N, C-alpha and C positions, 0 to 999 in steps of 0.2 A: 535584127540584125544590131550585134553588140560592135561598141566600135571605142578607141579611148576618145575621153573627153576633150585633150588637147588638139588632137585631129577634125574633130566635129565643130569647136566653138570658134578656132580660131588663137592669131594669139592677141591677150588683151591689150587695147592702142590707147590705155593711161593708170598713172595712178590709181583715177576712182575705179575703174574698170578692175583692176587686180586687184585692189583691196575686194569689190565684190564680190569676185570670183573667190577669194581667201574665203572671206566670212560666209558665203553660201556654205561651201565646203567644210568648214569649223561646225556649222549648223549640225549637218549632217552627222557630224564623229561626235558632236555629242549628242543626239538620239540613240545612235549607235550603241555609245557608253550606256546612256542612260537601260536599254532596253538589255544591255546585258546584267546592268546591276539590280534591274527592275525589270525583270520578263513579263512582268503583266498592265506594261506600260501600254498607254492607247498613246500615240502619234497624231499630235496637228499637223499645227504649219511650221515651216520655219525659216523664214526669208531675213536676207542681209539689208542694211538698216544704215543708215547714212555714217553711224560711230560702230557700229557693230552688227549686232545679231540676234535674235532670240529663237524660241522652241517653246510653243505651247503643247503642254502633255499632260495628262492625265494616270497619275497613280494611285496608291489606295492610302499614302498619307504625305504628310507634308514634306518636302525637302527641306534640309538641315544643311549647315555651314560643311557640316561634316560629311555633306553625302555630295556638295560641290566638290568638296576635294578628292576626294573617291574618283567621282565622275571626270576630276582632271588628267586622276593617273592613267586611267584608262586609254584618254586619250591622245597623252604620251605616248603611251606603248604601241598605240595604233599610228603615228606620227615615224617613231619609229621604224617601224614595219614597213612604209612606203607603199602602200599597197596602191595601185591604180583604181583611180574612179573611169567605170564604165558604165559610157550611156548607154543604154537598149530602149528600141521600140517595141510597143508591146498591140494587140489588139485589147478593145477591151473587155472582154468576157477575161483572158488568160489576167490582166493587169489586176481584175476585180478579184479570181482568184487568191494571188498575190496579198493581195488587202483583205482579208476574208476575215479576221479577227482582227482589222482596223477599221471602226467605225466614225471614224471623224475622217480618214482616207477616202472612202466609199462615197462619203456624201460630195467629196471633190468631186470625184471620178463621174458620177452622175452631171454636175453642173459642165460640167466640159462637153461641148458642142460635138457631134458625134465624128465633124467631120475634120476636126483636131488632131493632129500626134499623140496619142501616149506614150511618155517615155519616162523611163527609170533610170537614176546611179546608183550605180552597185560599184562598194569597196568592201574589201575581206566578206565577203557575203552575206552582206548588211545592205539590203535595195531599198529606195526610199524613189516615192511618185516625184517625181522634178523634171522641169525644164532646163535647169542649168544655167550657165553653161560654172563646172568649176574649174579648179586647176588641177594637172595631169594626174597628181598622187596625193596620197594626205603625208609624205614628206616634201610638198608642197607645202607645209604651213607654216612658217618660221617661227610666229609668236600671236599667242590667245591668253586669255585671261573670261573666265568666267565671274561674271559680276555681284549677280543675285537673283533674288528669286521674288517674283510678285504675283500674285491672284490676275488671272485674265476670263472674260467670258468666251465664250468659244464663237467665233465671226463678230466678234463686240458686240452682244445682243444677251442682256439682263437677264431673258429666258432661257435661252441654254446651258447647258451646265458650266461651270468654276472650270477651268483648266489652272494647272501652273503654270508657269513663263519664267523659263530661266534666260538671262541675259548674258550675253558676253560680248568682245570682241578681239579683233585679231586684226594683225597688220604684216606689212612685208618684211619689215623687221623688228629686231627687241628694241633700238631704240625709237624708233617709231611708236611703239606701245607701252615704254617707258614717259616718253613725253605725253599720250595719251590718257594715260594715270593720272599725270602729274595734272592735266586740266584736269580731271573727273574731281580730285581732291578738293581743288580749286574753286568749282561748282561746289561740289557739296559745301564747302565751310560759306559760299553765296546763296545757299539754296533760300530762295524766298519766303518757302513753309516754315523755315528754323528759324529764319530771320524774325519773320512776321511774330511769330510768338515769343522771342525774346525782347523784341522792341517793343512790344506790346503794340502792334500795327494792326493786327487782327485776328478771330478765331474763326473756326467751323463748330458745326453743331450737325448731329446727326437726324435732327427734328426738322433742318434744313437743307438737306443735302444739296452740296455743291454751292451754296451760297454762303457767301462770307459776310461776317460782323463785321465791321470796323471799328475799333474802340478808339476812345480820346484822341488818341496821336494820328490812328489811323485815318482817321475820318478828319484830321487836320489836313493829313498830307493830299486827302482826296479833295476835301474842299479847292488846295493851292493849284489842282492840276486844272480843276473846272473852272477857277477864277482866272489863272494864268490865257487858259484858252478862248472864256470871253474880252479879256485883254484886247486876245487879237482880230475876234470878229468884231469889234467896234471899230478898229483901225482901219480894216478891210470889206467893213462896210455889209454886216451881216446881218439878218433879225433872227433874235431867236423865240422861238415861239413855244409851249407846253398843249402834249396831246392825250389823250385818254391813254389807259392802258389796256383798257379790254371793248372788241368792238363787236359785234355781229359777224357770223362767219359769213354774211353775207358779204362784205369787205374784204375777206380773204380767199373768196370763191374769184370775186372780181378782179384781184389783185394777180392772183395765177399762184397765189400760196395753198392755197387749200389742195391743188392739186398734185403743186410740187413739193413743197415744205411741210405739210401736215405732221410728220412724222418727229418733227423737232420744236409742234406746237404745244400747247396747256390749253386746253378747249375745256369748256366748262356749259352745261345743261342746266337751264334756268327753266322750267316748265316745259313750252314747247318751243323755246327757241336756245339758239346754239350759238355760243360767243368762243373765240379765240383772244387770248394774252397775245399782245404783240412781240410778235420774235422783229421787227422792225422795224423803223419808222417811217418808210418812205411811202406807204397807201396815205397814214393821217396825211400828209404832206400833200398828196396828189388832192385829199377833200378840200382843204385846207384853199389851194391856187384853185381849186372847180366852184367854189363858193360862193364866186363873181366875177367876172368880164376883165381880163387885163389889155391894158394897149402897151403897145411894144415900146412906148417909151418906160415902161415902170420895168423894165428886163435888162439887164437881168434881176430874174430875185430870187435870195441865196435868204435858205431857213434852215435853219441849225436847233437842232431840238435834244436837252439831254435827257429825255424820257427814259426810265427805265425799261426792258426789254426783259423778258427770259424763252431762253429756248429749251427744249428737254434733250440737253447731252447727255449719251448714255452715259453710265457709271464707270465706264469701263477706259472710256476718255476723259472724263474728268481732272483737272489735276493744280490742285493750289489754286491760286488766282486766274494763270493763265487760261484756265478752260472752265468755266464757271457756268451754269445755268438761270442767273439773276444777274444782272451786267447794265450799264449805262455806256454811251460811245459820245466820244465828242462827233456828231453823225452828223450833216449838212447835204441840201440838197438844192443843186443850184436850177433854176428854173431860166432858160435862157432860148435866143435862136441860134440856127445851125450856124450863120455868120459869127455869134461872138463864143463858140466853142472854145479857140485858139486863146485869144485873153482869159478867158475862163481857169484853162487848165493852168496858163502863164501865172495867174495871179494864186490859184493853190498852189504850186508846185514852191511860189516863194515866201510863201505864207508856213507851209509844210520845213524847208530848208531853215527859215529863220527858225521854228521852236525846234528841232532836233538839234540845232547847233545850244541854244538855251539848255539843252539837259545834258551835253557833251556827247551826245554820238554825231560821226563823220563819214563820209565818205560810202551814201547807201548804195546798193546794190536796185538798177532800177529795171525791171522786166516791161516792156509791153508787149500784150497778149494780142493777138489779132484775131480773123473770124473766125471762127469753131464752123465745123462741114451746117451744123442745123444751127440755122440762126431765122431768125425776122429782119427785115425792113430788103431792100432794094440793092444788089450792087452797085450803084450810084453813092445811094447815101452810106455803105460802108466806105468806101474806097474815099469819100467827102472826110469821114470822123479818123479811118487813119491818118491819113495825108497830113489833118489838125495836127493830131498826138506825134506823130511822127515832127514833122515840122515846129514846134514847141518844145520837143525833148532836144532836135537839134540847135534852135533856137538858144535853150537854157543853158548851154552844153555842156550836159548830161549824157555820159558814157550807160549803153541800154543795151539790154539783148531782146531782141524779138523771140515769140514766141507764138510761131504756126499754129493756128488753131485751138487757141488757150483762152481768146474772151468768152466773155459772158454770151448769150445767146442775144443779147439786147442790144450788144453794143461791144466794143473792143476798148480795154483799163491799161492802166499805169498802175503797179502796183511797185512798192520801196521794199529794200527789206536791210533793216538797218545791223550792223553789227555792234552789239556789247564789249565789255571791256575783255573777255576771254573770249572775241572774235568769232560766238554765237551771232548766224542770223536771224531776225527776227521781222519777221511781214507785219509792220506796222500799218506805212498810209497805201491809200486807196484811192481813184479819182475812176470811176466807169460811165461810160455813158450808156445813155438807156433812150431807145425807141419807143419800148413798149410801152411803159407805163404812162405814156400822154395819150395812148391809143384807146389803152384798157379805162383809162377813168374821162376819156373824151372832153382831154384838154386843149386849152384854145387861147390865143390872144389877138388882138385886129391890129394890123399888120399899117407900115407907112399908107400904103394904098384905099386902106376901110375892107381888105380882104381878111376871113379867119382863116389863120393857119395852126402847128401843130407848134408846140414849142419845143426844144430837146431839155434834157433831165440828166442833169451832173450828182451821181453820188458821190460822197467823197468822206474820207474822214482820214486825219492824222495822226491821232494816236490809237485810234480804233478806240474798243472797248479800254477804258476808265481802268476797270479790277486789272485786266492784262497786262494794260502798258506799267503799270502801278507793279506790278511782279517780274514784270523785266528791269523794271529803273531799281528796283531794289537789291538785285543780281549785280546788276549795273553798276552800279558803287557798293557793293556790298554789305548794305544798310549803313554808309558813312555819307548821306546825305550832306551837299554843297550848304552853304547857309543858306543861301535863301528857301530851300527846299525842306529844309531839316523839323520836323513838329517840333523838338524843345531845342533852342539854339545855344541857351545858355542854361545852366544855375549855378545859382551863388550856395555856397557853402560855408556856413559859418563853423570856426575851428571850435566854439562851445555854447551852451546855453546863451551866455551873455549877447553872444555877436546875434542872434536871431533878430532883434529889429532893426541892426543895422542893415544886415542879409534883403532884410524884407523891401528895406528905404531906397536898396541899389535897385531890386528886381521892379519896385514902382518906377524908376528915375528909366530904367530901359525901356520895360512894358510903356512909360510914356510916347515912346520914339517907334511904337509898332512891334516891338521885338517880344519874341517867345522865350520867358523865364520860368524856370521854376526856382523857387527855393528846399534845402533839404533840410529839414527842421528836424531830421531822426535822431535821436540821442546814439549816434552810431560814432568812431572813432574817423577825423575828417580822410585819414589814408584809405579806409573802406568807403567812402562815401566817393572820395575819387578814381578808386578804383569799378564802383558797380556805373559811375557815371560814363569811364571809358570804355563798359563794355554795351551802356547802352547806347554808344559813338555819339554823344553830344559832341556839340564843335567845341565849343569853351566852358573851361570850369571857373566859377571865380570865387576866390577862397579869400574869406574876410577874417579878421579878429582886430586886436585892441592895436595894434598899429595904423591897419586898414581904416578901423573905423574913427578913430584918431587923425589921419591923415585925408581921409573920404577919398579911399582910393579902393580898387578891388585889386590883390594877385593875379594873373592873370595866365592860365596851361589852357594851349590847344589842342584837341585832339590829335592834330596834325605837326604842330611843330615844338609843343610841350611848353616847358615854362616864358613866358614871355615875361614876367617882372610885375609891378607896378603900376596901375595908371589910373589918374583920374578918375573917376564917376562919368563927369560932364564927357569929359576926354572919349572915354570908353562908350559911351552911348552914342556920340556923334559916329566912330571909326566904325562900330558895329552895325549900324542902320545904317550906310553907304553899303558895306559890305555884303546887308543882307537883301539888297535890291535885286531883283527877278534881271539876266540878261537883257 
């Protein structure tokens, strides 16, 4: 039975729902246009996304920019004709017949449960397997743009065929589209992958897929992030540990990773034994805790670990620094009593808030994920844990959004989503309650009454993966880091070769105050050196010549404020060292 899409789906209830309908409908339009221009095309999937849509397709040759222009022209013709989107239910054999030349669609159909209704949407003779919803007709698509093409393995599996993914976006009016395209342009300028190369922070090499090489400047920034967190650990009473990277798979079987996380782990066969490279630190911390019996007086025990982790992320989802296979986290586990949960979560929120302010992030979105249907532990324990997290958030004055059913199987959690300079939200901090780990590793402590009881484990991270946080930070600042984070804080530029010795003296004075300073002694013009320092986004350029050498000054050019005039070197060192202190 066929029926109009608007009648079957009802009116959109929000701007986001309207955009999802428009984008889903535009994806269908694009697939239709591709099949007209490339009749041999095989269709994959074409869902709406947060900012647009995509469609995965198999064609004989790669799409070109000219192809996207032709596809766009066909789509615009279809919009002008204003064909209705018609929803229709089908019997399984009928829908298979309709897709007999579409192997990817047949695979999807076979995965749909027998008791689930099979539906299609049709416009102007083009029919696609889909549950919808869509806008009422093609003329209800006001503004769209095709953006790019990329390779994508079918279903994200590198053992499956490589398809081509066309990305696009669509909005409810042209103004909203223009605003979005401007944001995309700014995001392109801030892309950490491009800036990482230009600022000489990191590289990638195919011999170590999705595993970054940090160059000296990048390593400097990386170390500063770790050192900043270590400073917080000292004030918030954490103890840092170092744990092995490779364990017998007996450990991963005990922790549950072997059954639930094996496809993301790297395994090693050594003779008759099987080992796994650690994807997480928590089982190793459980072994440390279990190495001796603890008293309630020792709790909470806060163990931090910057150990290197390895996870096999599929090549289709790796992305610069923000999705890698080798990384380190500001990872810690708090072993505490149930009565200490609230105070430990409160302390974590305080530390997390302090760190985010230091890096220029404000007003995170807070999500409280509550008990899922499949879980371990008694209802009483979940009641206590959820109440503890809810009370802490209330006491902190933080607005939060509860998400029923989204907690981990071992306990509820709080996630923090941080907006960057472009308003994009990144999930960084998290704290999770875990009742499973103490059970699996038989962890105990001696209570005040002499009985042996189970501790609770809090998994927590503020920055998350240092690699990922670094990528976010690069894009947040557009590579123009504040002075305290800049890998090179100042470069001294001698006007002529005879000024190089004085430039080195200036650099030595500044380095004596702990500043990171370079001397550009190349035989190049001064203006070129200044221009290249600006492109490197170095905060201060210090120009020295005859006049500066005689007066023991340096002429300051600020990255952000332009020329600042000449300043005595001793005062300059004091001023910059004060400015360079971490917030």
